N, C-alpha and C positions, 0 to 999 in steps of 0.2 A: 426337237425340243426348242421351246421359245424362251427368250430372255424376258422376264416380266419386269425387271428393273429398268427405269429410264436411263438413257445414256447420260452420264455425268462427265463433266470436264475434270480431268485430273490436274489441270494446271491451276496454280494459285494466282489470284489476282491481287496485286498490290496497288492500292490507290491512296490518295491523300485526303480522302473525305473524312470529316470528323465523325466520331462515334455519335450515335443518336443520344439525345439527352435522356438521362434517367431521373430518378428522384433526387431532389436537392438534399445535400448533407449539411446540417446546421451544427457547427461545432460550438460548444459552450464551454467556457472555462470552469474549472472546479470551483465550487463555492468556497468562500473564505472560511477557514477553520478546518477544512477537510484534512489537509496534510498534517496539521498539528494534532488532530485527533488520531490519525493513523500512526504517525511516528511516535507519539506519546504512548499509545497502546502497545506498540512493539517494544519500546524501551521498558515499559512497566513489566512486560512479560519476560523479556530476555535478560534484564540486568541481574536479577537474583541467580539465574542459572550461570551466567558468566562469572559472578562473584564466587559461587561455589567452585567453578572450574579453576579459576585463578588461585583461590585459596588452597585447593587440593594439590595443585601443581607446585606451589611454594613449599608445602610440607612444613613440619616443625623440627627444628634442629634439636630441641630439648623435649623429651617426653613428659617432663613434669611442668611444662609451662601452663599457666592458667588459661590464657586465651590463645588458642592455636590459630594459624593463618586461615584455616577453613572457616572458623567462626567469624573472623574479621572480614573475610571475603564475602560471606553471606550477609553480614551486617551492612557493609558498604554497598553491596549490590541491592539490598533491600532499600537503603536510602535513595539510591539512584532510581530504583523502581518507583518510589513514592514521588520523586520529581517527575518521572514519566506520567504518573497518574494525574498530577496537577496540570501538566501540559495538555494531556488528553482531555481533562475536564474543561479547561479554558477553550480548547479547540471545539469541543462539543457544544459549549455554550454559544460560541460565535456562530457555529453552523446552525444551531436552532434559531438564534436571533436573526440570522440572514434569511432563513426559510420563512420565518413569520413576517418579516418586512416585505419579502417578495410576494407572499400571499395577499398582504394588504394592498400592495400596488396593483395586483391583478384584479382585485375586487372593485377598486374605485375607477 
């Protein structure tokens, strides 16, 4: 029988030569307004849920009360959610404004 594989060294070679250059990575910062849009959206989605959660954990000491903590929690969570929507809309407007100004700079 013959061995068809070429003889290979099993010894590892350690040298200090640098790795061959690859493609360049160009890092760009996130555009202005991106984080406001993202965090405002998350706040707008989660605030009512946390309001319901907090209101339901507080419970009502009196069964005949007009406004139970569940309703107050949802109401306050909804208000905080509206603030999140406002923040997200301002962030989206900034993001759109930045992308339009960037396109104008590239055209000229």
